[in-house]
MINUMAR-6034 format. One record per residue: y, x, z of N, C-alpha, C in turn. Coordinates in steps of 0.2 Angstrom, whole numbers, plus 5000, padded with zeros to 4 digits. Atoms other than C-alpha are relative to their C-alpha. Example, Ala and Ser with C-alpha at 12.3 -4.5 7.8 and 13.67 -1.06 7.14 Angstrom:
499450045000497850625039500650045000;499449964999499550685036500549965003;
This chain:
499649985003546954065156500949985004;499349974996548754125164500449984996;499550025005550354035158500350055000;499649954999551354165155500750005000;499250044997552954085154500249985006;499850034995552854005168500150065007;500149944996552654175178500850035003;499949965000554154265176500749965004;499450074995555254085185499649995006;500149994997553954075197500050045006;499749944997554254235201500850025003;499349984999555954225203500249945008;500150024994555554075215499950025005;500149974992554854155228500250055003;499649954998555854315227500650005004;499450054995557354185231500049975006;500050014996556754105243499650055005;499949944995556154255253500550045003;499449994996557654305253500549965003;499650054997558554155257499949995006;500349994992557454155274500250055003;499849934996557654315278500850035000;499450005000559554295276500449945005;499650044996559854135286499650005008;499950004995558554185297500150075005;499449934996559354365302500549985005;499550034995560854265311499449975004;500250064994559654145321499650065005;500349924999558654335323500750015009;499449944997560254425331500149935007;499950044995560854265340499749985008;500450004993559254235351500050085004;500249984998559054405353500850035006;499250014997561054405361499849975008;500350044992560354255374499650035002;500450004996558954335377500150085006;500149904998559654535381500749975007;499250034996561554415390499449965006;500450084994560554255399500449984997;499450074999562354175392499950004994;500050035008562554085376500650014998;499449975000564254145377500050054992;499949925006563954325366499649984994;500649995007562554245356500749954995;499450025001564054125351500450024996;499449955002565354245346499650044996;500549995002563754325338500049974990;500150065006563554175324500549984999;499350005002565554165324499950064996;500149945009565554335315499650004995;500750025005563954325307500549954991;499450055005565254165299500350014997;499350005003566854245297500150014991;500049965008566454335280499949954996;499850055001565954195274500349944996;499450045001567254075277500450044998;499449975003568554185271499950024994;499949985006567754245255499849934994;500350075005567054065250500749984993;499850015003568754005245500350054993;500049965006569154165234499750014996;500850005007567554165224500149924997;500050065004567853975220500450004995;499450015006569554015212500150054995;499849965006569254155204499149984995;500350065006567654025195500249934999;499950085002568453895192500549984997;499850015005569153925176499450014995;500549985006567453975169499549954999;500650064998566453805176500249964997;499450075004566853655166499649955006;499850054996567053515176499749944998;500150095002566053325173500649975001;499550045000567453215167500650034998;499449974999568853345165499850034992;499949965006569253415147500550065001;499649985004570153565143500550014995;499250035002571953555135499950075000;499649935000572553725128500749984997;
């Protein structure tokens, strides 16, 4: 008998794993393609840097925006 309570979580886990694999694999694939086409590591490194710039720029903004919503252990919020 199939336990139906576990199906949504296992489907979510499988879907999130595949999405993460595709996201991380795409950056490596683009860098390897640039390396193959140009024969130099320079363009591949520039592509990897360009791929990471949005993540680096947006992460502090997202952190600042969710700071008020996330409870930190050991800290109490005083009104």
